[in-house]
C-alpha positions as CSV (number, residue, x, y, z in Angstrom):
1,M,0.1,0.0,0.1
2,K,3.1,2.3,-0.2
3,D,2.6,3.0,-3.5
4,T,-1.0,4.3,-3.1
5,L,-2.5,7.1,-1.5
6,L,-6.2,6.6,0.2
7,I,-8.2,10.4,0.2
8,K,-11.7,10.9,1.8
9,G,-13.1,13.9,0.0
10,G,-15.1,16.8,0.4
11,N,-13.4,18.9,3.7
12,P,-12.7,22.3,2.3
13,L,-8.8,23.1,2.6
14,R,-8.1,25.6,5.3
15,G,-4.8,27.2,6.6
16,K,-2.0,28.3,5.1
17,V,1.1,25.6,2.9
18,R,4.9,26.7,2.5
19,V,6.3,25.4,-1.1
20,S,9.6,23.7,-1.3
21,G,12.0,24.5,-3.7
22,A,11.9,24.4,-7.3
23,K,12.1,20.4,-8.9
24,N,12.7,21.7,-12.3
25,A,15.6,24.3,-10.9
26,G,17.0,21.8,-8.1
27,L,17.6,19.1,-11.0
28,V,19.6,21.3,-13.7
29,I,21.6,23.5,-10.8
30,M,22.4,19.9,-9.3
31,A,23.7,18.8,-12.5
32,A,25.4,22.1,-13.5
33,S,27.3,22.1,-9.5
34,I,29.7,19.4,-11.1
35,M,31.5,22.1,-13.2
36,A,32.2,23.7,-10.0
37,E,35.8,24.1,-8.6
38,G,35.4,23.5,-5.0
39,E,32.3,22.2,-2.8
40,T,28.9,23.5,-3.7
41,I,25.9,24.3,-1.2
42,L,22.8,24.6,-2.4
43,D,19.8,25.4,-0.1
44,N,15.7,24.6,-0.9
45,L,16.5,22.0,-2.5
46,P,13.2,19.9,-1.8
47,R,13.7,16.3,-0.6
48,I,11.6,14.2,-3.6
49,R,12.0,11.1,-5.2
50,D,13.6,12.6,-8.1
51,V,16.1,14.9,-6.0
52,E,17.0,11.4,-4.8
53,V,17.8,9.6,-7.8
54,M,19.6,13.0,-9.4
55,I,21.9,12.2,-6.1
56,Q,22.4,8.7,-6.8
57,I,23.3,10.0,-10.2
58,L,25.9,12.4,-8.9
59,N,27.3,9.3,-6.6
60,E,27.6,6.7,-9.3
61,I,29.7,9.3,-11.1
62,G,32.2,10.0,-8.7
63,A,30.8,13.2,-6.8
64,E,30.4,13.4,-2.8
65,T,26.9,14.4,-1.4
66,K,25.7,15.0,1.7
67,W,22.7,16.1,3.1
68,N,22.9,18.8,5.9
69,D,21.7,17.8,9.1
70,D,19.9,20.9,9.8
71,Q,16.5,22.3,8.8
72,S,17.7,23.9,5.9
73,L,17.3,21.4,3.2
74,S,20.9,21.9,2.0
75,I,23.3,19.8,0.1
76,M,26.5,19.7,-0.6
77,V,28.4,18.4,-3.7
78,D,31.6,18.0,-4.4
79,P,32.9,17.0,-7.9
80,S,36.5,16.8,-7.7
81,Q,36.5,13.4,-8.1
82,I,33.8,13.1,-11.7
83,K,34.0,10.7,-14.0
84,T,32.2,11.2,-17.1
85,S,29.8,8.9,-17.9
86,T,26.2,7.9,-16.4
87,C,24.4,4.8,-15.6
88,Y,21.5,4.0,-17.4
89,E,19.3,2.4,-14.7
90,L,19.6,5.5,-13.0
91,S,19.5,8.2,-16.1
92,K,15.9,6.0,-17.4
93,Q,14.2,7.0,-14.1
94,L,14.6,10.7,-14.5
95,R,14.4,12.8,-17.9
96,A,16.6,15.4,-16.3
97,S,19.4,12.5,-16.2
98,N,20.0,14.2,-19.6
99,L,21.5,17.7,-18.1
100,F,24.7,16.1,-17.6
101,L,25.3,16.0,-21.2
102,G,26.1,20.1,-21.1
103,A,27.9,19.9,-17.9
104,M,30.2,17.5,-18.3
105,L,31.2,18.7,-22.1
106,G,31.2,22.1,-20.4
107,G,33.6,20.9,-17.7
108,R,34.9,18.1,-18.6
109,G,35.3,18.3,-22.5
110,E,33.4,14.8,-23.0
111,A,30.6,12.9,-22.2
112,I,28.8,9.5,-22.3
113,V,25.3,9.8,-21.1
114,S,22.4,7.2,-21.2
115,M,19.1,8.9,-23.1
116,P,17.0,9.7,-20.0
117,G,13.9,8.5,-19.2
118,G,11.1,10.0,-17.4
119,C,7.4,10.5,-17.3
120,D,5.5,9.2,-20.6
121,I,3.6,12.7,-21.8
122,G,4.9,12.9,-25.1
123,S,7.8,12.8,-27.2
124,R,11.0,15.1,-25.8
125,P,13.7,14.1,-27.9
126,M,17.7,15.3,-28.1
127,D,17.8,16.5,-31.4
128,L,17.6,20.0,-30.2
129,H,20.2,19.0,-27.5
130,L,23.3,17.8,-30.2
131,K,22.3,20.7,-32.4
132,G,23.2,23.1,-29.9
133,M,25.9,20.8,-29.0
134,Q,27.8,20.3,-32.5
135,A,27.5,24.0,-32.7
136,L,29.9,24.6,-29.8
137,G,32.5,22.2,-31.5
138,A,31.3,18.7,-29.7
139,K,31.4,15.6,-31.9
140,T,28.4,13.5,-31.1
141,K,27.0,10.1,-31.7
142,I,24.7,7.8,-30.4
143,E,24.8,3.9,-29.9
144,H,23.4,1.2,-27.9
145,G,21.5,4.2,-25.8
146,Y,24.1,5.9,-25.1
147,I,24.8,9.8,-26.3
148,Y,29.0,9.9,-27.0
149,A,30.1,13.4,-26.9
150,R,33.3,15.1,-27.2
151,V,35.1,18.2,-27.7
152,D,38.7,18.9,-28.8
153,K,38.4,22.8,-29.7
154,P,35.2,24.3,-28.3
155,S,34.2,27.8,-29.7
156,G,31.6,30.4,-29.3
157,A,28.8,30.0,-31.6
158,R,25.1,31.3,-32.4
159,V,22.5,28.6,-31.7
160,Y,18.8,28.9,-33.5
161,L,16.6,26.6,-31.5
162,D,13.3,25.4,-33.6
163,F,11.3,25.5,-30.7
164,P,12.1,26.9,-27.1
165,S,13.3,23.8,-25.5
166,V,13.6,23.9,-22.1
167,G,16.4,21.3,-21.7
168,A,18.4,22.2,-25.1
169,T,18.5,25.6,-23.4
170,E,19.9,24.7,-20.3
171,N,22.2,22.5,-21.7
172,I,23.5,25.0,-24.0
173,I,24.0,27.6,-21.3
174,M,25.9,24.7,-19.3
175,M,28.3,24.0,-22.1
176,A,28.9,27.8,-23.7
177,A,29.8,28.7,-20.1
178,K,32.9,27.5,-20.5
179,T,33.5,27.4,-23.8
180,P,35.6,30.2,-25.0
181,G,34.2,33.2,-27.1
182,L,30.8,34.2,-27.1
183,S,28.0,31.5,-27.5
184,T,24.3,33.0,-28.6
185,I,21.5,31.5,-28.2
186,E,18.2,32.4,-30.3
187,N,14.5,31.5,-30.0
188,A,15.7,30.2,-26.0
189,A,13.3,29.0,-23.6
190,K,12.2,31.7,-20.5
191,E,11.2,29.9,-17.7
192,P,12.1,31.2,-14.0
193,E,14.2,27.9,-13.6
194,I,16.4,28.8,-16.8
195,V,16.7,32.6,-15.1
196,D,17.7,30.4,-12.1
197,L,20.3,28.4,-13.4
198,A,21.7,31.5,-14.9
199,N,21.8,32.8,-11.6
200,Y,23.9,29.9,-10.2
201,L,26.3,30.4,-12.9
202,N,27.1,33.5,-12.6
203,S,27.6,33.3,-8.9
204,M,30.4,31.4,-9.6
205,G,31.7,33.4,-11.9
206,A,29.9,32.6,-15.6
207,R,29.1,35.4,-17.7
208,I,25.4,35.3,-18.7
209,R,23.5,37.5,-20.1
210,G,19.5,37.8,-21.1
211,A,18.2,34.6,-19.1
212,G,14.7,34.8,-19.2
213,T,14.3,36.5,-22.8
214,D,14.6,34.6,-26.0
215,V,17.9,35.8,-26.6
216,I,20.7,34.5,-24.3
217,K,24.2,35.8,-24.2
218,I,27.1,33.6,-22.9
219,E,30.7,34.5,-22.7
220,G,33.1,31.4,-21.7
221,A,35.0,31.6,-18.2
222,Q,37.7,29.8,-17.9
223,K,37.0,29.2,-14.3
224,L,33.4,28.7,-12.2
225,T,34.3,28.4,-8.4
226,A,31.7,26.9,-6.3
227,G,29.7,28.6,-3.5
228,R,26.6,28.4,-1.8
229,Y,23.3,29.0,-3.8
230,A,19.1,29.0,-2.8
231,I,16.9,27.6,-5.4
232,I,13.6,29.6,-6.2
233,P,10.1,28.1,-4.8
234,D,8.5,25.7,-7.0
235,R,5.7,27.4,-8.7
236,I,3.7,24.4,-10.1
237,E,3.8,23.3,-6.7
238,A,2.3,26.5,-5.6
239,G,-0.4,26.2,-8.2
240,T,-1.3,22.7,-7.2
241,Y,-2.0,24.4,-3.7
242,M,-3.9,27.6,-5.0
243,I,-5.9,25.1,-7.0
244,S,-6.6,22.9,-4.0
245,A,-8.6,25.8,-2.4
246,A,-10.7,26.6,-5.3
247,I,-11.7,22.9,-6.0
248,T,-12.4,22.0,-2.5
249,G,-14.4,25.4,-1.5
250,G,-11.9,26.2,0.7
251,E,-9.3,29.5,1.5
252,V,-5.3,28.6,1.7
253,L,-2.3,30.8,2.1
254,V,0.2,29.5,0.0
255,E,3.6,30.9,1.3
256,N,7.4,31.2,-0.2
257,V,6.6,32.2,-4.0
258,I,7.7,34.6,-6.4
259,P,4.1,36.1,-7.8
260,T,5.2,37.0,-11.2
261,H,6.0,33.1,-11.9
262,L,2.5,32.5,-11.5
263,H,0.7,35.3,-13.3
264,P,-0.5,32.6,-15.9
265,I,-2.3,30.3,-13.2
266,I,-3.6,33.5,-11.2
267,A,-5.3,35.4,-14.4
268,K,-7.1,31.5,-14.7
269,L,-7.8,30.9,-12.0
270,Q,-9.6,33.9,-11.4
271,E,-11.3,33.5,-14.5
272,T,-13.1,30.4,-12.8
273,G,-14.4,33.1,-10.3
274,A,-12.0,32.1,-7.8
275,I,-10.6,35.0,-5.2
276,V,-6.6,35.6,-5.6
277,E,-4.8,38.1,-3.6
278,E,-1.2,38.9,-3.7
279,Q,-0.1,39.4,0.2
280,D,3.3,40.1,1.5
281,A,3.5,36.7,3.2
282,G,2.1,34.9,-0.2
283,I,-0.5,34.3,-2.1
284,L,-4.0,34.1,-0.7
285,V,-6.5,31.9,-2.9
286,K,-10.4,31.8,-1.6
287,S,-13.0,29.4,-3.9
288,G,-15.6,31.5,-5.8
289,P,-19.0,30.6,-5.2
290,Y,-19.0,28.2,-8.4
291,I,-16.5,27.1,-10.6
292,Q,-16.9,29.0,-14.5
293,P,-16.0,27.3,-17.7
294,V,-12.4,28.8,-18.5
295,D,-10.5,28.1,-22.0
296,I,-6.9,27.4,-21.9
297,K,-3.7,27.1,-24.1
298,T,-0.5,25.4,-22.7
299,L,2.3,27.8,-24.1
300,P,6.0,27.7,-23.4
301,Y,6.8,30.9,-20.5
302,P,4.9,32.9,-20.3
303,G,2.0,31.1,-21.5
304,F,-0.1,28.9,-19.3
305,P,2.1,26.2,-18.1
306,T,2.1,22.7,-19.4
307,D,2.9,20.9,-16.0
308,M,-0.5,22.8,-14.5
309,Q,-2.7,21.8,-17.5
310,S,-4.0,18.5,-15.7
311,Q,-4.5,20.0,-12.4
312,M,-6.8,23.1,-14.1
313,M,-8.8,20.1,-16.0
314,A,-9.8,18.6,-12.2
315,L,-10.7,22.0,-11.3
316,L,-12.9,22.5,-14.9
317,S,-14.6,19.0,-14.6
318,M,-16.3,20.4,-11.4
319,G,-17.7,23.3,-13.0
320,R,-20.3,24.6,-14.8
321,G,-20.1,24.5,-18.5
322,S,-17.9,23.9,-21.1
323,S,-14.3,24.3,-21.0
324,I,-11.8,23.7,-23.9
325,I,-8.5,22.6,-23.1
326,V,-5.4,23.1,-26.1
327,E,-2.5,21.3,-25.2
328,N,0.6,22.5,-27.5
329,V,3.5,21.1,-25.7
330,F,3.2,17.5,-25.1
331,E,0.8,15.0,-27.0
332,N,0.5,12.5,-24.4
333,R,-0.6,15.2,-21.4
334,F,-4.3,14.0,-21.5
335,Q,-4.2,10.5,-20.3
336,I,-5.4,11.8,-17.1
337,V,-8.9,12.0,-19.1
338,D,-9.8,8.1,-18.5
339,E,-9.1,8.5,-15.2
340,L,-10.9,11.3,-14.2
341,K,-13.6,9.9,-16.3
342,R,-13.7,7.0,-13.4
343,M,-14.6,9.7,-11.3
344,G,-17.3,10.9,-13.2
345,A,-16.1,13.9,-15.2
346,N,-17.3,14.5,-18.7
347,I,-14.3,15.3,-20.6
348,K,-14.2,14.2,-24.8
349,V,-10.8,14.6,-26.5
350,E,-10.1,15.2,-29.9
351,G,-6.3,15.4,-31.5
352,H,-4.5,17.9,-29.0
353,T,-8.1,19.3,-27.4
354,A,-9.9,18.6,-24.8
355,V,-13.3,19.8,-24.3
356,V,-14.4,19.2,-20.7
357,E,-18.4,19.9,-19.7
358,G,-18.5,20.8,-15.9
359,V,-20.4,18.0,-13.7
360,G,-20.7,19.7,-11.0
361,R,-19.4,17.0,-8.6
362,L,-16.7,14.3,-8.9
363,C,-17.2,10.6,-7.0
364,G,-14.6,8.8,-5.6
365,A,-13.2,5.9,-7.5
366,R,-10.1,3.7,-7.5
367,V,-7.7,5.2,-10.1
368,K,-3.8,5.4,-11.5
369,A,-1.4,7.9,-11.8
370,T,0.2,7.9,-15.0
371,D,2.5,10.4,-14.7
372,L,3.6,13.0,-12.1
373,R,1.1,15.9,-12.9
374,A,-1.4,13.5,-13.5
375,G,-1.0,12.2,-10.1
376,A,-1.3,15.7,-8.6
377,A,-4.7,16.3,-10.3
378,L,-6.2,13.3,-9.1
379,V,-5.5,14.4,-5.7
380,L,-7.0,17.5,-6.3
381,G,-10.3,15.7,-7.8
382,A,-10.4,13.2,-4.8
383,L,-10.2,16.3,-2.3
384,A,-13.3,17.9,-3.8
385,A,-15.1,14.4,-4.7
386,I,-17.8,12.5,-2.7
387,G,-16.3,9.3,-0.9
388,E,-13.3,8.0,-0.8
389,T,-10.5,7.7,-3.8
390,E,-7.8,5.2,-3.9
391,I,-5.0,6.6,-6.2
392,E,-2.3,3.7,-7.3
393,N,1.1,4.4,-8.7
394,A,1.1,7.3,-6.3
395,I,5.1,6.9,-6.3
396,H,4.9,9.6,-9.8
397,I,3.4,11.8,-7.4
398,F,5.9,11.6,-5.0
399,R,8.6,13.0,-7.7
400,G,7.7,16.4,-7.4
401,Y,5.7,16.9,-4.2
402,E,7.8,17.4,-0.5
403,N,5.8,16.2,2.1
404,L,2.3,15.9,0.3
405,C,0.4,14.2,2.4
406,E,1.9,16.0,5.7
407,K,0.8,19.7,3.4
408,L,-2.3,17.9,2.7
409,I,-3.1,17.3,5.9
410,S,-2.1,20.2,8.0
411,L,-4.8,21.8,5.3
412,G,-8.0,19.8,6.8
413,A,-7.4,17.2,4.3
414,D,-7.9,13.2,5.1
415,V,-5.5,11.4,3.1
416,R,-3.2,8.3,4.1
């Protein structure tokens, strides 16, 4: 039963909840830490399954890691004995394992990286990553499930991304940070996690300008000196707890957030009739009288995040009227639909579009988390449903939400 969540719905969530460090910023910064000279200390890192797998990969390639015993959730990384190849068994558990490609090429000049795994939410090819590495002088080949890359004469270059891929942008930034000359990434991804990576590298002596815009310029630095750095709060975890207030008819103050990162989510929540207030302590969300229908299109940042689409679908399935959701980023994001239907939702999918007819109320059922964010959406549906819901495969959810049960129980949820 360790992999199953049992949730009895119907309790309006009330109180305050503190958001943990950002999963997607933490993972890439952990990879980048192997480029530093000396011991890095990373603060505000969430103790979640994906971070634990990343630590195992770091240990496997020769880095020394240690959690600090205090409550700051800090980890020390010493990369002095690093090897330049990653383990297949660990890499297939985690999409972010591919971020060692740019870090190893930038820091060591060669990399053997297993093709990555992670949630089955659609195709996430490596071609844009490799295009960027090759532009900076790397020779690459894919054989037996591994990417082999090395660079003898790295030099800065201009890279245009056909799609603003977050992972490709991050890999190119890391390699370029120690590649001689000026590198420019055009049509770069603008996500806050990329800004956090650039800020971390700059704090060690890198010279990166324009992170958060679609043109990023990187002047290669000879040396990156390790230091201490705090990870930004997780905007997707924050958004999930914001929806938990709206879907259960409750009132929740979400603490430790950067409001600008949440503006796309705030705007859509307000359209559903929820009351959202930015306060000094965080963001307060109160449910409205009923859930109004809303149309959503997922887009790269600053558009509505694909990682919040499933959670909004759970909310809208309990609304009044018809909502339309267009998924423009990952084609397999609608696996959640069949599970929500078990709970009584009325959703029709055609290609990249889902039409959600609000049913007013969901009912408890036995369901299965197909991926991390679908799992979070099922938790939200279960919190609001009549009766008990049994969520199998809950291990997906623990990949991205720290102390989920404890946080929900503190808000008045019946979860075990």
